[in-house]
C-alpha positions as a Markdown table, in Angstrom:
| # | Residue | x | y | z |
|---|---|---|---|---|
| 1 | Met | -99.4 | 26.8 | -24.9 |
| 2 | Ile | -96.6 | 25.8 | -27.1 |
| 3 | Asn | -95.5 | 29.3 | -27.9 |
| 4 | Asp | -96.1 | 31.1 | -24.6 |
| 5 | Phe | -92.9 | 33.1 | -24.7 |
| 6 | Ile | -90.7 | 34.8 | -27.3 |
| 7 | Val | -87.1 | 35.9 | -27.3 |
| 8 | Ile | -86.1 | 39.1 | -29.1 |
| 9 | Asp | -82.5 | 39.8 | -29.9 |
| 10 | Ala | -82.0 | 43.5 | -29.8 |
| 11 | Thr | -78.6 | 43.6 | -31.5 |
| 12 | Gly | -78.4 | 46.5 | -34.0 |
| 13 | Ala | -82.2 | 47.1 | -33.9 |
| 14 | Ala | -84.0 | 50.4 | -33.3 |
| 15 | Ile | -85.3 | 50.7 | -29.8 |
| 16 | Gly | -88.7 | 51.9 | -30.8 |
| 17 | Arg | -89.3 | 49.0 | -33.2 |
| 18 | Ile | -88.4 | 46.5 | -30.5 |
| 19 | Ala | -90.6 | 48.3 | -28.0 |
| 20 | Thr | -93.7 | 48.3 | -30.2 |
| 21 | Tyr | -93.3 | 44.6 | -31.1 |
| 22 | Ala | -92.6 | 43.5 | -27.5 |
| 23 | Ala | -95.6 | 45.5 | -26.2 |
| 24 | Lys | -97.9 | 44.0 | -28.8 |
| 25 | Gln | -96.8 | 40.5 | -28.0 |
| 26 | Ala | -97.1 | 41.1 | -24.2 |
| 27 | Leu | -100.7 | 42.4 | -24.7 |
| 28 | Tyr | -101.5 | 39.2 | -26.5 |
| 29 | Gly | -100.5 | 37.3 | -23.3 |
| 30 | Lys | -97.0 | 36.0 | -24.3 |
| 31 | Lys | -93.9 | 36.4 | -22.0 |
| 32 | Val | -91.3 | 38.5 | -23.8 |
| 33 | Phe | -87.6 | 38.3 | -23.1 |
| 34 | Val | -85.5 | 41.0 | -24.8 |
| 35 | Ile | -81.8 | 40.0 | -24.8 |
| 36 | Asn | -78.7 | 42.1 | -25.8 |
| 37 | Cys | -80.3 | 45.4 | -24.9 |
| 38 | Ser | -77.0 | 47.1 | -24.7 |
| 39 | Asp | -76.6 | 46.7 | -28.5 |
| 40 | Ala | -79.9 | 48.2 | -29.3 |
| 41 | Val | -79.7 | 51.6 | -31.1 |
| 42 | Ile | -81.4 | 55.0 | -31.0 |
| 43 | Thr | -81.3 | 56.6 | -34.4 |
| 44 | Gly | -80.3 | 60.3 | -34.7 |
| 45 | Lys | -77.2 | 62.4 | -34.1 |
| 46 | Gln | -75.4 | 61.7 | -30.9 |
| 47 | His | -75.5 | 65.3 | -29.5 |
| 48 | Ala | -79.2 | 65.7 | -30.3 |
| 49 | Ile | -80.1 | 62.4 | -28.4 |
| 50 | Leu | -77.9 | 63.4 | -25.5 |
| 51 | Asp | -79.6 | 66.9 | -25.3 |
| 52 | Val | -83.0 | 65.2 | -25.1 |
| 53 | Tyr | -82.1 | 62.9 | -22.3 |
| 54 | Lys | -80.2 | 65.5 | -20.3 |
| 55 | Ala | -83.2 | 67.8 | -20.6 |
| 56 | Lys | -85.4 | 65.1 | -19.2 |
| 57 | Ile | -83.0 | 64.5 | -16.3 |
| 58 | Ser | -82.7 | 68.2 | -15.5 |
| 59 | Arg | -86.5 | 68.7 | -15.7 |
| 60 | Gly | -87.0 | 66.4 | -12.7 |
| 61 | Gly | -87.7 | 68.0 | -9.4 |
| 62 | Tyr | -86.4 | 66.4 | -6.2 |
| 63 | Ala | -86.2 | 62.7 | -5.9 |
| 64 | Gln | -89.8 | 62.1 | -4.7 |
| 65 | Lys | -91.6 | 64.0 | -7.5 |
| 66 | Gly | -90.0 | 62.7 | -10.7 |
| 67 | Pro | -89.9 | 62.2 | -13.6 |
| 68 | Tyr | -87.7 | 59.2 | -13.0 |
| 69 | Ile | -85.2 | 58.6 | -15.8 |
| 70 | Pro | -83.7 | 55.1 | -15.7 |
| 71 | Arg | -79.9 | 55.0 | -15.6 |
| 72 | Thr | -79.4 | 51.3 | -16.5 |
| 73 | Ile | -79.7 | 49.7 | -19.9 |
| 74 | Glu | -82.4 | 47.2 | -18.9 |
| 75 | Lys | -84.6 | 49.8 | -17.1 |
| 76 | Leu | -84.3 | 52.2 | -20.0 |
| 77 | Met | -85.5 | 49.6 | -22.5 |
| 78 | Lys | -88.3 | 48.5 | -20.2 |
| 79 | Arg | -89.4 | 52.2 | -19.7 |
| 80 | Thr | -89.5 | 52.6 | -23.5 |
| 81 | Ile | -91.7 | 49.5 | -23.8 |
| 82 | Arg | -93.9 | 50.9 | -21.0 |
| 83 | Gly | -94.5 | 53.9 | -23.2 |
| 84 | Met | -96.1 | 51.7 | -25.8 |
| 85 | Leu | -98.5 | 50.1 | -23.3 |
| 86 | Pro | -101.6 | 51.3 | -21.5 |
| 87 | Trp | -99.7 | 50.8 | -18.2 |
| 88 | Asn | -102.1 | 52.7 | -16.0 |
| 89 | Ile | -104.9 | 50.1 | -16.5 |
| 90 | Thr | -104.8 | 46.5 | -15.3 |
| 91 | Arg | -104.4 | 45.0 | -18.8 |
| 92 | Gly | -101.3 | 47.1 | -19.4 |
| 93 | Arg | -99.8 | 46.5 | -16.0 |
| 94 | Glu | -100.1 | 42.8 | -16.4 |
| 95 | Ala | -98.5 | 43.0 | -19.9 |
| 96 | Leu | -95.6 | 45.0 | -18.4 |
| 97 | Lys | -95.0 | 42.2 | -15.8 |
| 98 | Arg | -94.6 | 39.7 | -18.6 |
| 99 | Ile | -91.6 | 41.6 | -20.1 |
| 100 | Lys | -88.0 | 41.0 | -19.0 |
| 101 | Cys | -85.0 | 42.8 | -20.5 |
| 102 | Phe | -81.4 | 41.8 | -20.3 |
| 103 | Ser | -78.2 | 43.6 | -21.4 |
| 104 | Trp | -76.6 | 40.2 | -22.1 |
| 105 | Ala | -77.8 | 36.9 | -23.4 |
| 106 | Pro | -78.6 | 34.5 | -20.6 |
| 107 | Glu | -77.9 | 30.9 | -21.4 |
| 108 | Glu | -81.5 | 29.7 | -20.9 |
| 109 | Tyr | -82.8 | 32.1 | -23.5 |
| 110 | Ser | -79.9 | 32.0 | -25.9 |
| 111 | Lys | -80.7 | 28.4 | -26.7 |
| 112 | His | -84.2 | 29.2 | -28.0 |
| 113 | Glu | -85.2 | 30.5 | -31.3 |
| 114 | Lys | -84.7 | 34.3 | -31.4 |
| 115 | Ile | -86.7 | 36.9 | -33.4 |
| 116 | Ile | -84.2 | 38.9 | -35.4 |
| 117 | Thr | -86.4 | 40.6 | -38.1 |
| 118 | Phe | -85.1 | 44.1 | -37.5 |
| 119 | Lys | -82.8 | 45.9 | -40.1 |
| 120 | Lys | -79.6 | 47.5 | -39.0 |
| 121 | Ala | -80.0 | 51.3 | -38.9 |
| 122 | Lys | -78.4 | 53.1 | -41.9 |
| 123 | Gln | -78.7 | 56.6 | -40.3 |
| 124 | Pro | -76.4 | 57.9 | -37.6 |
| 125 | Tyr | -77.2 | 56.2 | -34.3 |
| 126 | Ile | -76.0 | 55.7 | -30.7 |
| 127 | Thr | -76.2 | 52.4 | -28.8 |
| 128 | Leu | -77.9 | 52.2 | -25.4 |
| 129 | Ser | -74.7 | 51.2 | -23.6 |
| 130 | Lys | -73.0 | 54.4 | -25.0 |
| 131 | Leu | -76.0 | 56.5 | -24.1 |
| 132 | Ile | -76.0 | 55.3 | -20.5 |
| 133 | Asp | -72.2 | 55.9 | -20.2 |
| 134 | Leu | -72.6 | 59.5 | -21.5 |
| 135 | Ile | -75.6 | 60.6 | -19.4 |
């Protein structure tokens, strides 16, 4: 296939919009590379977003029971994308394997045409890198 993969630049884009687009393309069978995840944003007030993530972390039991909340930028983005997929059936698991997330722009993907169709958020927001630092 000519277009068997796509590169999504997450700079300034809302994390949920990136996740839905990436999940849809992975279900179609394309490999999806999300670059610059550290610059993706979550809209809302900072203290409200932190309260939600800290509540998720404190809800977890001991280490073997979960829920497991990722503490790195790439894993948090991939976990968000997983929420948009039917990951507990084979089709969804295969789609999740086709998704790779990077907090920077690797050279082999920065040369290709990137999808940047997302508008910059006008509401208050927090970037993923700042969220990970504050958790």
